[in-house]
N, C-alpha and C positions, 0 to 999 in steps of 0.2 A: 212698091216701096212706100212705106208710111212716113209721113213727115212729122217730126217731133217739134212741137212749138216750144221755144225757149223764152223764158221770162227773165228779164233783167231788171235790176233796180239801180238807181243813181248812187254812185259812191260818194259818200260824204266823209271827208277826213276828220271832221269834228267829232264824229261818233267813235273814233278810234284813239283820240287823244285823252287818255284816262287819268294821267298823273303829270306832275310838273316835269319829270324827267323826259317823258314822251313829248311834251309840249316844247321843251327846250331843244330836244333833238330835231324835231320837225322844223323849228325856226332856224336852227343852225344849217340844216340841209337846204332850206329855202334861201338863206343868205348866200350860200355857196353857188346856188343855181341862178340867182337873180340877175347877175351880170349888170348891176347898176340900175335895175328896173324897180323904182320905188313903189310903184303900184302893185307889183308882184309881192313885195315884202308886206305892204299894207294888207293885201288879200290873205297872206299867210297869218298875219296877226288877227285878222277877222275870223279865220278858221279856229284859231286858238281861243279867241274871245267867245265864239259860239259854243265851244266845248265847255268853257267855264261858266257861261251864262252871260249874255250881253247886258242884261239889266244891272247885274252886280258889277261887271267890269266898268260899265258907264259910270255908275255911282263912285266906284273906287278911283276912277280917273278924273272925276269932276266934270264929266261931259254928259250931255243929254243922250239918251239911247239913240235917237234919230241921227244926231251928228256923229255918233260912233259908227253906226251902220254906214253912213255916207263916207266917212273917212276911211273905213276899212273894206269898202266894196271892191277895191281893185280897179275902179274906174277913174280914180283921181290920185294925185300925189298929195297926201296929207302933210301938214306942217310937221317939222321935226319935233317941235314941242309936243304935239299930239302923240306922235310915235313914242316919245319918252314917257309920257303919262300912261299910255296904254301898256307899255312894257312893264312899268312899275306896278300897275294895277293887276297885271297877270302874274306878278311874283317872279318875273324873269329878270335877267341882267343882260346888259349889252356888253360884249367883249370885243376887244380888238387884238389882232395878231399880225405879225409881219407877213407880208406877201409880196408878190410882184406887182409893180404898177401896170395897170391896163392901158394900152395905147390904142386910142381910137383911130380907125382908118379914115382917110380923108375922102373916101368915096361918097 
């Protein structure tokens, strides 16, 4: 029996976010899945920013490229002000809708 070697490559969602509609749909899906995890949302915004070009997004948001990378790394919770600047720089809008309140367990 011969063994076939399989080669894989790392999946990068930023390579598949080609237009504003896809970017908005991706962010919407991440907002639904985040369950209150701000770092998860920041990472999703980082994916979209990489798809658009970090340097341009940083300029449009009025941030340095380095601070944008740090804020959207998914390793920290950026200030809400930063999130709003990035969302505007990406050409996206933040929407709110009615939903059920989440109740945290006391465990």
